[in-house]
PDB file of N, CA, C and O in Angstrom:
ATOM      1  N   UNK A   1     -10.994   9.379   2.672  1.00  0.00           N
ATOM      2  CA  UNK A   1     -10.773   8.989   1.297  1.00  0.00           C
ATOM      3  C   UNK A   1     -11.779   9.664   0.384  1.00  0.00           C
ATOM      4  O   UNK A   1     -11.421  10.054  -0.727  1.00  0.00           O
ATOM      5  N   UNK A   2     -13.021   9.814   0.811  1.00  0.00           N
ATOM      6  CA  UNK A   2     -14.032  10.423  -0.057  1.00  0.00           C
ATOM      7  C   UNK A   2     -13.697  11.885  -0.342  1.00  0.00           C
ATOM      8  O   UNK A   2     -13.869  12.346  -1.470  1.00  0.00           O
ATOM      9  N   UNK A   3     -13.222  12.619   0.662  1.00  0.00           N
ATOM     10  CA  UNK A   3     -12.827  14.013   0.437  1.00  0.00           C
ATOM     11  C   UNK A   3     -11.627  14.083  -0.499  1.00  0.00           C
ATOM     12  O   UNK A   3     -11.561  14.946  -1.375  1.00  0.00           O
ATOM     13  N   UNK A   4     -10.688  13.178  -0.310  1.00  0.00           N
ATOM     14  CA  UNK A   4      -9.511  13.145  -1.176  1.00  0.00           C
ATOM     15  C   UNK A   4      -9.907  12.816  -2.611  1.00  0.00           C
ATOM     16  O   UNK A   4      -9.411  13.441  -3.548  1.00  0.00           O
ATOM     17  N   UNK A   5     -10.795  11.843  -2.791  1.00  0.00           N
ATOM     18  CA  UNK A   5     -11.250  11.466  -4.132  1.00  0.00           C
ATOM     19  C   UNK A   5     -11.953  12.628  -4.814  1.00  0.00           C
ATOM     20  O   UNK A   5     -11.759  12.863  -6.007  1.00  0.00           O
ATOM     21  N   UNK A   6     -12.765  13.354  -4.062  1.00  0.00           N
ATOM     22  CA  UNK A   6     -13.464  14.511  -4.629  1.00  0.00           C
ATOM     23  C   UNK A   6     -12.472  15.580  -5.065  1.00  0.00           C
ATOM     24  O   UNK A   6     -12.623  16.173  -6.133  1.00  0.00           O
ATOM     25  N   UNK A   7     -11.462  15.826  -4.245  1.00  0.00           N
ATOM     26  CA  UNK A   7     -10.434  16.806  -4.587  1.00  0.00           C
ATOM     27  C   UNK A   7      -9.676  16.377  -5.831  1.00  0.00           C
ATOM     28  O   UNK A   7      -9.417  17.194  -6.715  1.00  0.00           O
ATOM     29  N   UNK A   8      -9.321  15.113  -5.906  1.00  0.00           N
ATOM     30  CA  UNK A   8      -8.605  14.596  -7.065  1.00  0.00           C
ATOM     31  C   UNK A   8      -9.457  14.723  -8.322  1.00  0.00           C
ATOM     32  O   UNK A   8      -8.947  15.081  -9.383  1.00  0.00           O
ATOM     33  N   UNK A   9     -10.749  14.433  -8.209  1.00  0.00           N
ATOM     34  CA  UNK A   9     -11.655  14.547  -9.353  1.00  0.00           C
ATOM     35  C   UNK A   9     -11.762  15.996  -9.832  1.00  0.00           C
ATOM     36  O   UNK A   9     -11.813  16.254 -11.034  1.00  0.00           O
ATOM     37  N   UNK A  10     -11.794  16.931  -8.897  1.00  0.00           N
ATOM     38  CA  UNK A  10     -11.895  18.349  -9.246  1.00  0.00           C
ATOM     39  C   UNK A  10     -10.675  18.845 -10.008  1.00  0.00           C
ATOM     40  O   UNK A  10     -10.789  19.755 -10.828  1.00  0.00           O
ATOM     41  N   UNK A  11      -9.517  18.263  -9.752  1.00  0.00           N
ATOM     42  CA  UNK A  11      -8.304  18.706 -10.449  1.00  0.00           C
ATOM     43  C   UNK A  11      -8.301  18.268 -11.901  1.00  0.00           C
ATOM     44  O   UNK A  11      -7.622  18.867 -12.735  1.00  0.00           O
ATOM     45  N   UNK A  12      -9.055  17.227 -12.205  1.00  0.00           N
ATOM     46  CA  UNK A  12      -9.060  16.699 -13.560  1.00  0.00           C
ATOM     47  C   UNK A  12      -7.829  15.873 -13.891  1.00  0.00           C
ATOM     48  O   UNK A  12      -7.612  15.506 -15.046  1.00  0.00           O
ATOM     49  N   UNK A  13      -7.023  15.582 -12.879  1.00  0.00           N
ATOM     50  CA  UNK A  13      -5.795  14.815 -13.087  1.00  0.00           C
ATOM     51  C   UNK A  13      -6.131  13.397 -13.550  1.00  0.00           C
ATOM     52  O   UNK A  13      -7.018  12.745 -13.000  1.00  0.00           O
ATOM     53  N   UNK A  14      -5.425  12.945 -14.541  1.00  0.00           N
ATOM     54  CA  UNK A  14      -5.603  11.590 -15.069  1.00  0.00           C
ATOM     55  C   UNK A  14      -4.260  10.875 -15.048  1.00  0.00           C
ATOM     56  O   UNK A  14      -3.215  11.490 -15.257  1.00  0.00           O
ATOM     57  N   UNK A  15      -4.299   9.588 -14.797  1.00  0.00           N
ATOM     58  CA  UNK A  15      -3.078   8.789 -14.856  1.00  0.00           C
ATOM     59  C   UNK A  15      -2.067   9.126 -13.779  1.00  0.00           C
ATOM     60  O   UNK A  15      -0.867   8.935 -13.979  1.00  0.00           O
ATOM     61  N   UNK A  16      -2.527   9.623 -12.644  1.00  0.00           N
ATOM     62  CA  UNK A  16      -1.588   9.960 -11.581  1.00  0.00           C
ATOM     63  C   UNK A  16      -1.524   8.832 -10.549  1.00  0.00           C
ATOM     64  O   UNK A  16      -2.411   7.982 -10.470  1.00  0.00           O
ATOM     65  N   UNK A  17      -0.466   8.853  -9.777  1.00  0.00           N
ATOM     66  CA  UNK A  17      -0.268   7.871  -8.715  1.00  0.00           C
ATOM     67  C   UNK A  17      -0.382   8.580  -7.374  1.00  0.00           C
ATOM     68  O   UNK A  17       0.267   9.603  -7.153  1.00  0.00           O
ATOM     69  N   UNK A  18      -1.195   8.048  -6.489  1.00  0.00           N
ATOM     70  CA  UNK A  18      -1.359   8.606  -5.155  1.00  0.00           C
ATOM     71  C   UNK A  18      -0.204   8.105  -4.290  1.00  0.00           C
ATOM     72  O   UNK A  18       0.031   6.900  -4.189  1.00  0.00           O
ATOM     73  N   UNK A  19       0.510   9.035  -3.670  1.00  0.00           N
ATOM     74  CA  UNK A  19       1.579   8.693  -2.733  1.00  0.00           C
ATOM     75  C   UNK A  19       1.156   9.258  -1.386  1.00  0.00           C
ATOM     76  O   UNK A  19       1.027  10.473  -1.229  1.00  0.00           O
ATOM     77  N   UNK A  20       0.941   8.384  -0.421  1.00  0.00           N
ATOM     78  CA  UNK A  20       0.430   8.796   0.888  1.00  0.00           C
ATOM     79  C   UNK A  20       1.447   8.497   1.972  1.00  0.00           C
ATOM     80  O   UNK A  20       2.431   7.793   1.742  1.00  0.00           O
ATOM     81  N   UNK A  21       1.201   9.036   3.148  1.00  0.00           N
ATOM     82  CA  UNK A  21       2.081   8.704   4.268  1.00  0.00           C
ATOM     83  C   UNK A  21       1.585   7.418   4.929  1.00  0.00           C
ATOM     84  O   UNK A  21       0.500   6.930   4.615  1.00  0.00           O
ATOM     85  N   UNK A  22       2.383   6.878   5.840  1.00  0.00           N
ATOM     86  CA  UNK A  22       2.072   5.559   6.388  1.00  0.00           C
ATOM     87  C   UNK A  22       0.826   5.527   7.251  1.00  0.00           C
ATOM     88  O   UNK A  22       0.309   4.441   7.516  1.00  0.00           O
ATOM     89  N   UNK A  23       0.324   6.653   7.700  1.00  0.00           N
ATOM     90  CA  UNK A  23      -0.903   6.673   8.475  1.00  0.00           C
ATOM     91  C   UNK A  23      -2.160   6.539   7.628  1.00  0.00           C
ATOM     92  O   UNK A  23      -3.257   6.405   8.170  1.00  0.00           O
ATOM     93  N   UNK A  24      -2.016   6.573   6.310  1.00  0.00           N
ATOM     94  CA  UNK A  24      -3.164   6.521   5.400  1.00  0.00           C
ATOM     95  C   UNK A  24      -3.641   5.100   5.138  1.00  0.00           C
ATOM     96  O   UNK A  24      -4.753   4.907   4.649  1.00  0.00           O
ATOM     97  N   UNK A  25      -2.824   4.107   5.453  1.00  0.00           N
ATOM     98  CA  UNK A  25      -3.175   2.727   5.157  1.00  0.00           C
ATOM     99  C   UNK A  25      -4.341   2.250   6.013  1.00  0.00           C
ATOM    100  O   UNK A  25      -4.308   2.341   7.240  1.00  0.00           O
ATOM    101  N   UNK A  26      -5.358   1.748   5.352  1.00  0.00           N
ATOM    102  CA  UNK A  26      -6.463   1.039   6.006  1.00  0.00           C
ATOM    103  C   UNK A  26      -7.130   0.196   4.929  1.00  0.00           C
ATOM    104  O   UNK A  26      -7.008   0.495   3.741  1.00  0.00           O
ATOM    105  N   UNK A  27      -7.825  -0.841   5.331  1.00  0.00           N
ATOM    106  CA  UNK A  27      -8.525  -1.672   4.354  1.00  0.00           C
ATOM    107  C   UNK A  27      -9.543  -0.846   3.590  1.00  0.00           C
ATOM    108  O   UNK A  27      -9.722  -1.039   2.388  1.00  0.00           O
ATOM    109  N   UNK A  28     -10.212   0.074   4.277  1.00  0.00           N
ATOM    110  CA  UNK A  28     -11.221   0.915   3.620  1.00  0.00           C
ATOM    111  C   UNK A  28     -10.591   1.818   2.560  1.00  0.00           C
ATOM    112  O   UNK A  28     -11.129   1.948   1.460  1.00  0.00           O
ATOM    113  N   UNK A  29      -9.459   2.439   2.880  1.00  0.00           N
ATOM    114  CA  UNK A  29      -8.796   3.321   1.914  1.00  0.00           C
ATOM    115  C   UNK A  29      -8.269   2.538   0.716  1.00  0.00           C
ATOM    116  O   UNK A  29      -8.407   2.980  -0.425  1.00  0.00           O
ATOM    117  N   UNK A  30      -7.667   1.380   0.971  1.00  0.00           N
ATOM    118  CA  UNK A  30      -7.162   0.550  -0.126  1.00  0.00           C
ATOM    119  C   UNK A  30      -8.320   0.085  -1.002  1.00  0.00           C
ATOM    120  O   UNK A  30      -8.214   0.108  -2.228  1.00  0.00           O
ATOM    121  N   UNK A  31      -9.413  -0.332  -0.395  1.00  0.00           N
ATOM    122  CA  UNK A  31     -10.586  -0.768  -1.159  1.00  0.00           C
ATOM    123  C   UNK A  31     -11.132   0.369  -2.012  1.00  0.00           C
ATOM    124  O   UNK A  31     -11.510   0.156  -3.164  1.00  0.00           O
ATOM    125  N   UNK A  32     -11.174   1.574  -1.454  1.00  0.00           N
ATOM    126  CA  UNK A  32     -11.684   2.728  -2.202  1.00  0.00           C
ATOM    127  C   UNK A  32     -10.782   3.060  -3.388  1.00  0.00           C
ATOM    128  O   UNK A  32     -11.274   3.361  -4.476  1.00  0.00           O
ATOM    129  N   UNK A  33      -9.466   3.008  -3.185  1.00  0.00           N
ATOM    130  CA  UNK A  33      -8.541   3.301  -4.290  1.00  0.00           C
ATOM    131  C   UNK A  33      -8.602   2.216  -5.352  1.00  0.00           C
ATOM    132  O   UNK A  33      -8.548   2.510  -6.547  1.00  0.00           O
ATOM    133  N   UNK A  34      -8.715   0.964  -4.926  1.00  0.00           N
ATOM    134  CA  UNK A  34      -8.855  -0.133  -5.886  1.00  0.00           C
ATOM    135  C   UNK A  34     -10.149   0.016  -6.685  1.00  0.00           C
ATOM    136  O   UNK A  34     -10.146  -0.146  -7.906  1.00  0.00           O
ATOM    137  N   UNK A  35     -11.253   0.325  -6.004  1.00  0.00           N
ATOM    138  CA  UNK A  35     -12.551   0.474  -6.668  1.00  0.00           C
ATOM    139  C   UNK A  35     -12.534   1.622  -7.674  1.00  0.00           C
ATOM    140  O   UNK A  35     -13.210   1.566  -8.701  1.00  0.00           O
ATOM    141  N   UNK A  36     -11.759   2.662  -7.372  1.00  0.00           N
ATOM    142  CA  UNK A  36     -11.657   3.814  -8.273  1.00  0.00           C
ATOM    143  C   UNK A  36     -10.558   3.628  -9.316  1.00  0.00           C
ATOM    144  O   UNK A  36     -10.278   4.541 -10.094  1.00  0.00           O
ATOM    145  N   UNK A  37      -9.931   2.442  -9.336  1.00  0.00           N
ATOM    146  CA  UNK A  37      -8.835   2.136 -10.271  1.00  0.00           C
ATOM    147  C   UNK A  37      -7.705   3.156 -10.180  1.00  0.00           C
ATOM    148  O   UNK A  37      -7.147   3.568 -11.197  1.00  0.00           O
ATOM    149  N   UNK A  38      -7.375   3.556  -8.972  1.00  0.00           N
ATOM    150  CA  UNK A  38      -6.277   4.499  -8.753  1.00  0.00           C
ATOM    151  C   UNK A  38      -4.989   3.728  -8.505  1.00  0.00           C
ATOM    152  O   UNK A  38      -4.998   2.683  -7.855  1.00  0.00           O
ATOM    153  N   UNK A  39      -3.890   4.243  -9.022  1.00  0.00           N
ATOM    154  CA  UNK A  39      -2.569   3.699  -8.707  1.00  0.00           C
ATOM    155  C   UNK A  39      -2.114   4.367  -7.419  1.00  0.00           C
ATOM    156  O   UNK A  39      -2.362   5.556  -7.215  1.00  0.00           O
ATOM    157  N   UNK A  40      -1.446   3.609  -6.544  1.00  0.00           N
ATOM    158  CA  UNK A  40      -1.043   4.197  -5.273  1.00  0.00           C
ATOM    159  C   UNK A  40       0.208   3.541  -4.720  1.00  0.00           C
ATOM    160  O   UNK A  40       0.545   2.403  -5.047  1.00  0.00           O
ATOM    161  N   UNK A  41       0.888   4.305  -3.864  1.00  0.00           N
ATOM    162  CA  UNK A  41       2.044   3.842  -3.109  1.00  0.00           C
ATOM    163  C   UNK A  41       1.766   4.191  -1.659  1.00  0.00           C
ATOM    164  O   UNK A  41       1.563   5.355  -1.314  1.00  0.00           O
ATOM    165  N   UNK A  42       1.758   3.167  -0.812  1.00  0.00           N
ATOM    166  CA  UNK A  42       1.496   3.372   0.607  1.00  0.00           C
ATOM    167  C   UNK A  42       2.606   2.744   1.436  1.00  0.00           C
ATOM    168  O   UNK A  42       2.715   1.519   1.484  1.00  0.00           O
ATOM    169  N   UNK A  43       3.426   3.546   2.083  1.00  0.00           N
ATOM    170  CA  UNK A  43       4.394   2.945   3.003  1.00  0.00           C
ATOM    171  C   UNK A  43       3.640   2.393   4.197  1.00  0.00           C
ATOM    172  O   UNK A  43       2.650   2.977   4.638  1.00  0.00           O
ATOM    173  N   UNK A  44       4.099   1.284   4.713  1.00  0.00           N
ATOM    174  CA  UNK A  44       3.405   0.636   5.824  1.00  0.00           C
ATOM    175  C   UNK A  44       4.187   0.784   7.114  1.00  0.00           C
ATOM    176  O   UNK A  44       5.418   0.811   7.109  1.00  0.00           O
ATOM    177  N   UNK A  45       3.466   0.880   8.214  1.00  0.00           N
ATOM    178  CA  UNK A  45       4.109   0.903   9.520  1.00  0.00           C
ATOM    179  C   UNK A  45       4.688  -0.484   9.788  1.00  0.00           C
ATOM    180  O   UNK A  45       4.180  -1.479   9.270  1.00  0.00           O
ATOM    181  N   UNK A  46       5.711  -0.552  10.567  1.00  0.00           N
ATOM    182  CA  UNK A  46       6.421  -1.814  10.784  1.00  0.00           C
ATOM    183  C   UNK A  46       5.583  -2.861  11.511  1.00  0.00           C
ATOM    184  O   UNK A  46       5.939  -4.040  11.491  1.00  0.00           O
ATOM    185  N   UNK A  47       4.502  -2.475  12.139  1.00  0.00           N
ATOM    186  CA  UNK A  47       3.696  -3.446  12.884  1.00  0.00           C
ATOM    187  C   UNK A  47       2.522  -4.000  12.072  1.00  0.00           C
ATOM    188  O   UNK A  47       1.652  -4.663  12.638  1.00  0.00           O
ATOM    189  N   UNK A  48       2.476  -3.746  10.768  1.00  0.00           N
ATOM    190  CA  UNK A  48       1.411  -4.283   9.922  1.00  0.00           C
ATOM    191  C   UNK A  48       1.670  -5.764   9.697  1.00  0.00           C
ATOM    192  O   UNK A  48       2.696  -6.131   9.125  1.00  0.00           O
ATOM    193  N   UNK A  49       0.758  -6.615  10.137  1.00  0.00           N
ATOM    194  CA  UNK A  49       0.941  -8.064  10.044  1.00  0.00           C
ATOM    195  C   UNK A  49       0.448  -8.623   8.710  1.00  0.00           C
ATOM    196  O   UNK A  49       0.575  -9.823   8.467  1.00  0.00           O
ATOM    197  N   UNK A  50      -0.109  -7.781   7.847  1.00  0.00           N
ATOM    198  CA  UNK A  50      -0.670  -8.250   6.583  1.00  0.00           C
ATOM    199  C   UNK A  50       0.388  -8.549   5.527  1.00  0.00           C
ATOM    200  O   UNK A  50       0.091  -9.187   4.517  1.00  0.00           O
ATOM    201  N   UNK A  51       1.601  -8.102   5.748  1.00  0.00           N
ATOM    202  CA  UNK A  51       2.652  -8.209   4.736  1.00  0.00           C
ATOM    203  C   UNK A  51       3.782  -9.092   5.244  1.00  0.00           C
ATOM    204  O   UNK A  51       4.270  -8.919   6.361  1.00  0.00           O
ATOM    205  N   UNK A  52       4.189 -10.038   4.409  1.00  0.00           N
ATOM    206  CA  UNK A  52       5.329 -10.896   4.735  1.00  0.00           C
ATOM    207  C   UNK A  52       6.606 -10.070   4.569  1.00  0.00           C
ATOM    208  O   UNK A  52       6.968  -9.700   3.452  1.00  0.00           O
ATOM    209  N   UNK A  53       7.268  -9.789   5.654  1.00  0.00           N
ATOM    210  CA  UNK A  53       8.482  -8.970   5.612  1.00  0.00           C
ATOM    211  C   UNK A  53       9.755  -9.805   5.682  1.00  0.00           C
ATOM    212  O   UNK A  53      10.822  -9.277   5.996  1.00  0.00           O
ATOM    213  N   UNK A  54       9.659 -11.092   5.396  1.00  0.00           N
ATOM    214  CA  UNK A  54      10.841 -11.949   5.481  1.00  0.00           C
ATOM    215  C   UNK A  54      11.941 -11.513   4.512  1.00  0.00           C
ATOM    216  O   UNK A  54      13.111 -11.834   4.721  1.00  0.00           O
ATOM    217  N   UNK A  55      11.574 -10.786   3.456  1.00  0.00           N
ATOM    218  CA  UNK A  55      12.605 -10.312   2.525  1.00  0.00           C
ATOM    219  C   UNK A  55      13.574  -9.355   3.219  1.00  0.00           C
ATOM    220  O   UNK A  55      14.684  -9.149   2.730  1.00  0.00           O
ATOM    221  N   UNK A  56      13.178  -8.771   4.339  1.00  0.00           N
ATOM    222  CA  UNK A  56      14.058  -7.866   5.077  1.00  0.00           C
ATOM    223  C   UNK A  56      15.192  -8.603   5.778  1.00  0.00           C
ATOM    224  O   UNK A  56      16.182  -7.987   6.173  1.00  0.00           O
ATOM    225  N   UNK A  57      15.052  -9.935   5.936  1.00  0.00           N
ATOM    226  CA  UNK A  57      16.098 -10.725   6.578  1.00  0.00           C
ATOM    227  C   UNK A  57      17.381 -10.727   5.763  1.00  0.00           C
ATOM    228  O   UNK A  57      18.471 -10.879   6.314  1.00  0.00           O
ATOM    229  N   UNK A  58      17.253 -10.559   4.444  1.00  0.00           N
ATOM    230  CA  UNK A  58      18.415 -10.468   3.561  1.00  0.00           C
ATOM    231  C   UNK A  58      18.889  -9.020   3.591  1.00  0.00           C
ATOM    232  O   UNK A  58      18.213  -8.141   3.057  1.00  0.00           O
ATOM    233  N   UNK A  59      20.024  -8.762   4.197  1.00  0.00           N
ATOM    234  CA  UNK A  59      20.501  -7.393   4.373  1.00  0.00           C
ATOM    235  C   UNK A  59      21.060  -6.787   3.090  1.00  0.00           C
ATOM    236  O   UNK A  59      21.486  -5.632   3.090  1.00  0.00           O
ATOM    237  N   UNK A  60      21.065  -7.533   2.017  1.00  0.00           N
ATOM    238  CA  UNK A  60      21.570  -7.031   0.744  1.00  0.00           C
ATOM    239  C   UNK A  60      20.450  -6.327  -0.009  1.00  0.00           C
ATOM    240  O   UNK A  60      19.278  -6.642   0.194  1.00  0.00           O
ATOM    241  N   UNK A  61      20.789  -5.393  -0.860  1.00  0.00           N
ATOM    242  CA  UNK A  61      19.785  -4.640  -1.612  1.00  0.00           C
ATOM    243  C   UNK A  61      19.124  -5.472  -2.700  1.00  0.00           C
ATOM    244  O   UNK A  61      18.137  -5.029  -3.287  1.00  0.00           O
ATOM    245  N   UNK A  62      19.634  -6.658  -2.985  1.00  0.00           N
ATOM    246  CA  UNK A  62      19.035  -7.483  -4.037  1.00  0.00           C
ATOM    247  C   UNK A  62      17.621  -7.956  -3.676  1.00  0.00           C
ATOM    248  O   UNK A  62      16.890  -8.441  -4.539  1.00  0.00           O
ATOM    249  N   UNK A  63      17.244  -7.817  -2.423  1.00  0.00           N
ATOM    250  CA  UNK A  63      15.908  -8.194  -1.980  1.00  0.00           C
ATOM    251  C   UNK A  63      14.848  -7.201  -2.456  1.00  0.00           C
ATOM    252  O   UNK A  63      13.660  -7.522  -2.465  1.00  0.00           O
ATOM    253  N   UNK A  64      15.264  -6.013  -2.845  1.00  0.00           N
ATOM    254  CA  UNK A  64      14.335  -4.958  -3.228  1.00  0.00           C
ATOM    255  C   UNK A  64      14.158  -4.901  -4.744  1.00  0.00           C
ATOM    256  O   UNK A  64      14.968  -5.440  -5.498  1.00  0.00           O
ATOM    257  N   UNK A  65      13.092  -4.243  -5.171  1.00  0.00           N
ATOM    258  CA  UNK A  65      12.817  -4.096  -6.600  1.00  0.00           C
ATOM    259  C   UNK A  65      13.576  -2.929  -7.222  1.00  0.00           C
ATOM    260  O   UNK A  65      13.760  -2.886  -8.439  1.00  0.00           O
ATOM    261  N   UNK A  66      14.006  -2.011  -6.419  1.00  0.00           N
ATOM    262  CA  UNK A  66      14.726  -0.849  -6.940  1.00  0.00           C
ATOM    263  C   UNK A  66      14.780   0.260  -5.905  1.00  0.00           C
ATOM    264  O   UNK A  66      14.439   0.062  -4.739  1.00  0.00           O
ATOM    265  N   UNK A  67      15.217   1.435  -6.355  1.00  0.00           N
ATOM    266  CA  UNK A  67      15.301   2.568  -5.455  1.00  0.00           C
ATOM    267  C   UNK A  67      15.066   3.854  -6.228  1.00  0.00           C
ATOM    268  O   UNK A  67      15.117   3.879  -7.458  1.00  0.00           O
ATOM    269  N   UNK A  68      14.807   4.922  -5.482  1.00  0.00           N
ATOM    270  CA  UNK A  68      14.687   6.251  -6.061  1.00  0.00           C
ATOM    271  C   UNK A  68      15.162   7.248  -5.007  1.00  0.00           C
ATOM    272  O   UNK A  68      15.260   6.922  -3.825  1.00  0.00           O
ATOM    273  N   UNK A  69      15.453   8.454  -5.450  1.00  0.00           N
ATOM    274  CA  UNK A  69      15.900   9.477  -4.523  1.00  0.00           C
ATOM    275  C   UNK A  69      14.746  10.417  -4.221  1.00  0.00           C
ATOM    276  O   UNK A  69      14.032  10.845  -5.129  1.00  0.00           O
ATOM    277  N   UNK A  70      14.563  10.736  -2.953  1.00  0.00           N
ATOM    278  CA  UNK A  70      13.514  11.649  -2.527  1.00  0.00           C
ATOM    279  C   UNK A  70      14.083  12.577  -1.468  1.00  0.00           C
ATOM    280  O   UNK A  70      14.512  12.121  -0.408  1.00  0.00           O
ATOM    281  N   UNK A  71      14.091  13.857  -1.742  1.00  0.00           N
ATOM    282  CA  UNK A  71      14.627  14.862  -0.824  1.00  0.00           C
ATOM    283  C   UNK A  71      16.029  14.498  -0.345  1.00  0.00           C
ATOM    284  O   UNK A  71      16.342  14.609   0.840  1.00  0.00           O
ATOM    285  N   UNK A  72      16.862  14.064  -1.280  1.00  0.00           N
ATOM    286  CA  UNK A  72      18.249  13.763  -0.956  1.00  0.00           C
ATOM    287  C   UNK A  72      18.482  12.428  -0.263  1.00  0.00           C
ATOM    288  O   UNK A  72      19.609  12.125   0.131  1.00  0.00           O
ATOM    289  N   UNK A  73      17.431  11.625  -0.108  1.00  0.00           N
ATOM    290  CA  UNK A  73      17.571  10.314   0.533  1.00  0.00           C
ATOM    291  C   UNK A  73      17.249   9.223  -0.470  1.00  0.00           C
ATOM    292  O   UNK A  73      16.360   9.380  -1.307  1.00  0.00           O
ATOM    293  N   UNK A  74      17.964   8.131  -0.385  1.00  0.00           N
ATOM    294  CA  UNK A  74      17.687   6.976  -1.243  1.00  0.00           C
ATOM    295  C   UNK A  74      16.610   6.143  -0.571  1.00  0.00           C
ATOM    296  O   UNK A  74      16.746   5.750   0.588  1.00  0.00           O
ATOM    297  N   UNK A  75      15.539   5.878  -1.308  1.00  0.00           N
ATOM    298  CA  UNK A  75      14.420   5.080  -0.802  1.00  0.00           C
ATOM    299  C   UNK A  75      14.392   3.767  -1.574  1.00  0.00           C
ATOM    300  O   UNK A  75      14.204   3.766  -2.791  1.00  0.00           O
ATOM    301  N   UNK A  76      14.575   2.665  -0.886  1.00  0.00           N
ATOM    302  CA  UNK A  76      14.492   1.346  -1.502  1.00  0.00           C
ATOM    303  C   UNK A  76      13.050   0.882  -1.421  1.00  0.00           C
ATOM    304  O   UNK A  76      12.364   1.126  -0.428  1.00  0.00           O
ATOM    305  N   UNK A  77      12.594   0.212  -2.472  1.00  0.00           N
ATOM    306  CA  UNK A  77      11.199  -0.230  -2.479  1.00  0.00           C
ATOM    307  C   UNK A  77      11.064  -1.671  -2.916  1.00  0.00           C
ATOM    308  O   UNK A  77      11.921  -2.223  -3.606  1.00  0.00           O
ATOM    309  N   UNK A  78       9.968  -2.257  -2.495  1.00  0.00           N
ATOM    310  CA  UNK A  78       9.636  -3.634  -2.840  1.00  0.00           C
ATOM    311  C   UNK A  78       8.122  -3.709  -2.978  1.00  0.00           C
ATOM    312  O   UNK A  78       7.393  -3.199  -2.127  1.00  0.00           O
ATOM    313  N   UNK A  79       7.654  -4.331  -4.026  1.00  0.00           N
ATOM    314  CA  UNK A  79       6.227  -4.543  -4.213  1.00  0.00           C
ATOM    315  C   UNK A  79       5.862  -5.867  -3.582  1.00  0.00           C
ATOM    316  O   UNK A  79       6.425  -6.906  -3.928  1.00  0.00           O
ATOM    317  N   UNK A  80       4.924  -5.829  -2.662  1.00  0.00           N
ATOM    318  CA  UNK A  80       4.472  -7.044  -1.983  1.00  0.00           C
ATOM    319  C   UNK A  80       2.960  -7.065  -1.978  1.00  0.00           C
ATOM    320  O   UNK A  80       2.311  -6.019  -2.003  1.00  0.00           O
ATOM    321  N   UNK A  81       2.408  -8.257  -1.945  1.00  0.00           N
ATOM    322  CA  UNK A  81       0.971  -8.397  -1.864  1.00  0.00           C
ATOM    323  C   UNK A  81       0.483  -8.239  -0.436  1.00  0.00           C
ATOM    324  O   UNK A  81       1.209  -8.532   0.514  1.00  0.00           O
ATOM    325  N   UNK A  82      -0.721  -7.785  -0.292  1.00  0.00           N
ATOM    326  CA  UNK A  82      -1.330  -7.627   1.022  1.00  0.00           C
ATOM    327  C   UNK A  82      -2.395  -8.699   1.160  1.00  0.00           C
ATOM    328  O   UNK A  82      -3.201  -8.911   0.253  1.00  0.00           O
ATOM    329  N   UNK A  83      -2.393  -9.363   2.286  1.00  0.00           N
ATOM    330  CA  UNK A  83      -3.436 -10.351   2.493  1.00  0.00           C
ATOM    331  C   UNK A  83      -2.871 -11.560   3.043  1.00  0.00           C
ATOM    332  O   UNK A  83      -3.596 -12.523   3.292  1.00  0.00           O
TER     333      UNK A  83
END
């Protein structure tokens, strides 16, 4: 995270959102991004016990907050709290 933060600072980018792959999730990385007031999107591996996934029991799309298209695929998303 420190190398990534340094790289981001060097670009001078402001108001950007960090989008990482699912291997990037850790308490340390989330804490660092929160401390730096960075916006982020982190997909989670299915075995993460920190998130209540009961919304997945409803097979309808109404359980999600919305969707977007990425590389020709529809990605459904839901904002959930961690902890």
